[in-house]
ROVO-258942 format. One record per atom (N, C-alpha, C): y, x, z. Coordinates in steps of 0.2 Angstrom, whole numbers, plus 5000, padded with zeros to 4 digits. Example, Ala and Ser with C-alpha at 12.3 -4.5 7.8 and 13.67 -1.06 7.14 Angstrom:
2
497250665039497850625039498450665039498950645035499550685036500050645039
END
This chain:
401
561153995486560654035481560353985477560353995470559953955465559253975466558853925464558153935464557853945457557353985456557053995450556553935449556553905443556153845442555453865441554953825441554253845440554053845433554053795430553653795423554153785417554053725414554453715407555153695408555553735404556253715404556653725410556453765415556753785421557053855421557653865423557853935422558353955427558454015428558954045433559454085429560154065430560654105427560954155431561154205428561554255432561954305427562554325430562954365425562754445426562854475421562754555421563354585418563554645420564154675417563954715411563854675405563654695399564154675394564354715389564754695384564454645380564854615375564554565371563954585367563354555369562754565366562554505361562254525355562054475351562654445347562554385344563054365340563554325343563454295349563854255353564054285360564654295361564854335367564654295373564654225373564554185379563854165379563454175374562754155374562354195380561854155383561454185388560954235385560854285389560354335387559654325391559154305387558554285390558054335391557754335397557154375399556654325401556054335398555454295400555054325406554754285410554354305415553754255417553254285418552654245420552354265426552254225431551854235437551454175440551154195445550654135448551054095453551354045451551654005456551253955459550653935456550153895459549453925458549053895462548353915462548153965467547653995467547354035472547754105473548154125468548554185469549354165470549454105472550154085472550554125477550254155482550754195487550954255483550654285479550854345475551454325471551354265468551954245463552554225467552454195473553054185478553354245479553054295481553354365482553754385476553454385470553754405464554354365463554354305464554854255462555454275467555354295473555854315478556254375475555854425472556154485470556554475463556354425459556654405453557354375455557354335460557954295463558454345465558254395470558754445472559054485467558654505462558954545457559454515453559254445451559754405447560354395451560354385457560954375461561354435462561054495462561454555462561754575456561454555450561754565443562354525443562254465445562754415445563454435449563254465455563854485459564254545456563854585452564154645449564554625443564354575440564654555433565354525434565354485440565954445441566054385436566554355437566654285433566654295425566854355423566854355416566254395412565754405416565154445414564754395410564354425405563954385401563354365405563054305404562554275408561854295406561354315411560654325409560354255411559854235407559454175409558654205410558454195416557754215417557254145416556854155411556354095409555754105412555554075418555054085422554454035421553854065419553354015417552754025422552353975424551853985429551153985425550754045427550154045424549554015428549753985434549353945438548653985440548754045440548154085442547554085437547754075431547254065426547354105419546854135417546954175411547254135405546954085403547154045397547854015398547953995404548653965405549154015405548954075407549454135407549554155399549054145395549154165388549554105385549454045387549853995384550654005386550754025392551454045394551754095390551354145389551554205385551754185378551354145375551454115368552054075368552154035373552753995373553454035373553454095377553954135377554054175371553554195368553554225361553854185356553654125356553954075351554654055353554854065359555554055361556054115359555754165356556154215353556454265359556054265364556254305370556054385368556554425370556454495368556054535372555954515379555554555384555254515389554654525391554354475396554054525401554154495408553954525414553254485415552854515418552254475421551954505427551454475429551254455436550854505440550354485444549954515449549254535446548854475445548154485443548054525437547654575438547454615432547054585427546654535428546254495423546754455419547254425422547654385419548154425415548454475418548954525414548654555408548054585409547754625403547654575397547554515398547454475392548154465389548654455393549354445391549554505387549454565390549654635387549354645381548754625380548454635373548754585368548854525370549254475365549954495364550354515369551054535368551054595363550654645364550654705360550554685353550054635351549954615345550554585342550954545346551554515344552154555344552054625346552554675346553154645350552954625356553454595361553454645367553954685369553954725375553754685381553254715385553054685391553054725397553354705402553454745408552954725414552454765415551954745420552254755427552254705431552654705437552154735443551554705444551154725449550454735448550154715442549454725440549354805440548654825442548554895443547954915439547554875436546954895433547054955428546655005429546755075426546855065418546455015415546355015408546954975405547454955409548054925406548454975403548555035406548955085403548555145402547855135402547455195400546855165396546855175389547355215385548055175384548155115386548755085385548955045378549455015378549754985372550455005371550654995364551255025362551854985365551754915367552354875369552254865377551854895380551654885387551954935392552354915397552554965402552454945409552154995413551954965420552455005425552654965430553054985435552555005441552054965442551654975448551155035446550955065452550455125451549755095449549355135445548655115444548255125450547655105450547255095456547055165458547055215454546955285457547355295463547955275463548455295468548255255474547955195473547755155479547255195483546755225479546255255483546455325486546855355482547055425484547455425491547855375492548155375499547755365505547255325503546755305508546255365510546055405504545655455505546055515508546655515508547055565512546955555519546855495521546755475528546055495530545555475525544855495526544755565528545055605524545055685524545355705531545855675533546255705539545855675545545455625545545055595551544355615551544155655546543455675546542955625544543155575539542655525537542155565532541555555533540955585529540555535525540555475527540255425524540555355524540455315519540855255518540355205514540555135515540255085511540855045508540755015502541254985498541054915497541554865498541454795496542054775492541854755486542454735482542254665478542754635476542654575472542554595465542354545461542154565454542654555448543354545451543854545446544054605443544454605438544654675435545054715440545454695444545854735449545354765454544954725457544454745462543954795460543754785454543254835451543554895449544254895447544554955445544754995452544954965457544955005464544355025466543854995465543155015467542955075463543055075457542955135453543355195455543955185457544355235459544155265466543955225470543655245477543055285476542555265471541955305470542155375467542655375463542855435460543155485465543555455470543855495475543255515480542755475481542255495486541855555483541755555477541455615474541855675474542455665473542955725474542955755481542955705486543055725493542455735497541855725493541155735496541055685502541255625501541155575505540555535503540055525507539355495505539455415505539255385499539355315498538655285500538655255506537955225509537855155507538455125504538355055502538955035497538755005492539254985487539054915484539454865486539254795484539854765481539754725475540154685472539954615473540454575475540354505476540654455471540454395470540654355465541254315468541754295464542254245466542054185469542254165475542054105478541554115484541254175485540854185490541254185497540954145501541254135508540854165514540254175513539854205518539654285517540054325520539954395519539454435524539254395528538854425534538154455532537854435527537254475525537454545522537954545518538154615516538454655522538854625526539154665532538554685537538054645538537454665542537154725539537054725532536754785528537154845529537854845529538254895530538154925538538154875542538054895549537454935550536854925547536254955548536355025545536755045540536855105537537455145541537755115546538255155550538755195547539155175542539655215539540255235543540555285542541155305545541755255544541755235537542255195535541955145530542355085530542155025526542755015521542755025515543255015510543154945507543754905507543754835505544254825500544054785495544554765490544454685489544954645490544854575489545554535490545554475488546154435488546254405495546754365496546954345502546354305506546054255504545554215507544954265509544754305504544254355505544354405511544954435511545154485516545054455523545354395524545254365530544554345532544154315528543454305529543054365531543154415527542754475528542954505535543554515537543654545543543454505549543554435548543354395554542554395555542254395549541454405549541254475551541654525549541454595552541454595559541954565562542054565569541454525572541254475569540754425572540054465572539854505566539254535566539254605570539854625572539854685576539854755572540154745566540254805561540854845564540754905566541254945569541255015567541555025561541655095558542255125561542355185560542955225562543555195559543455175553544055145549543855085545544255035545544254985539544854995535544655005528545255025524545254975518545854945517545954885512546354915506546054905500546354925494546954875492547454865497548054825495547754755494548054715489547854645487547954605494547454565496547554525501547654555508547454625508547454655515548254675516548654675511549354695512549854635513549554575513549954515514550054505521550654475523550754455530550154405532549954365528549454315529548754345531548654405529548054435532548054445539548654465542548654465549548554395553548954345550548954285553548254255553547954265547547254235546546754265550546754335550546254375553546354375561546954375563547054375570546854445573546554445578546354515582545854555577545554525573545054565568545454605563546154595562546554635558546754695561546754705568547054765571546654825569547054875568546754945566546654945559546654895555546454895548547054935544546854985540547255025536547254995529547854995526547854965519548355005515548255015508548755045504549254995502549855015500550354975498550855015494551254985490551655015485552355025487552554985493553254985495553254965503553654995507553854965513554554975514554854935519555554935520555854995523555355035526555555105529555655155524555455145518555555205513556355215512556555275511557255295511557455305504557355255500557655245493558355215494558755225489559455195490559455125490559755095495559855025496559254985499558755025501558154995502558154945508558554965513558654925519558954855517559454855513559854795511559354755507558954785502558454755498557954715503557754745508557254715513557654645516558254655518558554595521558654535516558854555510558854505504558254475503557654515503557054485501556854435507556954455513556754415518557154345518557754345516558154285515557854245509557754275504557454245498556754205499556354235504555754215506555754165512556354145514556454095519556254125526556354185527556154215533555554255534555154245528554454285528554554355527554054395528554054465527553854475520554254515516554154535509553654585509553254585503552754635501552954675495552554725493552754765488552854725481552554665481552554625475553254605474553654585479554354565479554754615477554654675480555054735478554954755471554354745468554254765461554554715457554554645459554854595455555654605454555954635459556654645459556754705454556354755455556454815450556354795443555854755442555654735435556254705431556654655435557254625432557754675430557854725435558354775434558154815428557554835427557354875421557454835415557254775415557354735409558054725407558554715412559254705411559554775408559254825411559554895409559354905401558754895400558454905393558854855388558954795390559354755385560054775384560354805390561054835389561054895384560554935385560554995381560354975374559954925373559754905366560354865362560754845366561354805363561154735361560554715363560254645361559754625366559754555367559254525371558654495367558654505360558154475355557854525351558154585350557954635345557354675349556754645348556154675352556054755350556154775344556054845343556554885346557254865347557754895350557654905358557354845360557254845367556654895369556154885365555554935365555755005366556155025361556455095361556855115367557255065369557655075376557155085382556655045382556155055388555855125388555655145382555355215381555855265385556455255385556955305388557255285395556855235398557155215404557155265409557655275413557655325419558155295424557855245428558255205432558055215440558455225444558355225451558455155454557955125457558055065460557855075468557955025472557755025479557055025480556654995475555955005475555655075474555955105469555755175467556155195461556055255459556355275452555855255447556155225441555755195436555855235430555255265427555355305421554555305418554555285412553855275409553655335405553055355407552855425404552155415402551955465398551255475396550955535399550455525403550155575407549455565409548955615409548355605412547955545409548055535402547755475399548155415399548655405403549055345404549655345399549755285397550355275392550855225395551455245395552055205397551955185404551755235408551555215415552155255420552355215425552855235429552455275435552755335436552455375441552755355448552255335452552455315459551855315464551955355469551355355474551355295479550755285481550655225486550755255493550955215498550955235505550355195508550255205515549755175518550055145525549855085527550055055533549455035537549555025543549055005548549254945552548854895553548954845558548954865565549554865568549554885575549854835579549754835586550054795590550654825593551254795592551954815594552254765598552354775605552654725609552254665609551554675609551154615610551054575603551354605598551254565591550954615586550454585582550154625577550654625571550754685568551154695562550954755558551154765552551054815548551554875550551254935551551654995553551455045548551955075544551855125539551655195543551155225540550855285543550755345539550655335532550555385527550955385521551155435518551055505520551455525527551155565531551355585537552055615537552255645531552855675530553455625530553255555528553755505528553855465534553355455538553355415543553155445550553455415555553355445562552755415566552555355564552055315567551355355566550955355571550255385570549755335569549155355566548555315565548255305571548055245573547755225579546955205578546555215583545855195582545655145588545155105587544955055592544855085598544555145598544355175605544455255604544655285609544755355609544155395607543555365608542955405606542855415599543255375595543155385587543555455585543955475589544355545588543855595588543255595592542755645592542155635588542155585584541555565581541355615576
END
């Protein structure tokens, strides 16, 4: 398997069954991509890169030896807004017709605004800040669900388990604040009392004063939104101070990564988190996708970011095929508007609804960290109509609370 290169001048070639596109039949068809290969968000980029790799390899296999080649130009934003913008500018100047981008909402929103001004189609892979597609931009299309969906699936669990009060702890980034806002909106709709609502600055390492404050208010649930290092620190310190609600709920991000379990250890058990994809979903080819993603990750467990990266490449390739060009941005933009593609991740169709623009409709699912055969692992539990596993509590007494 060929590897996707990291920064400048590194690419991945693959064939696709597309008739001659552009002026030269043998010319490669370029797709731009930006993700966080280095820096504090590098794990999300590693996952997306695996998805890109699997999709490119699939396209190559389907095309055969005579198919026209796709070239994925992958740039590293290094977990930084300005470096992400520089990467976008480089791809724009390189006459790329469509660009995929990454995870962090703060980084992605800046790129989306810039690319829309440049009239370059931009496929959002994993960022979920509501404001990216609400009200949205003419050249921006999002595969990932917005943060309202993150909150909705967790509040389904709250309703079913009789949660009446909650405390919220969220980072101050665009993604975290968007999930926080969605949680507050759901709390109002579901009549859940918010007894604590705290935003913390990036770089905070001691959460114990906040967690002790929550403990004093005795909420039924604690709703958490943070990245990888924060998720581990919060849960380890929650156990340390004896904060023991009926449920800890994570709004995806760091709480949905395998590293959350390995870093938090026993403190991760029973934590529930939203996620956009699990291998147990019954979408066409999903089991095979899971196996391929595991291989691309060197044996590591894939997350929804990998599945979304896979889908994004297929969407871009499909749009280029229907546009008849890899460089005609207006033709590609028009093709994206009519996208109707079933992938192993989900069905992709960009729509305008409820104030969103060019937003794919896909619901989140929820999983819980449970001990299976002596090993802590993510187990999908919601919606209950899709999964057989049941929600577990630290003690049977919670069922009667």
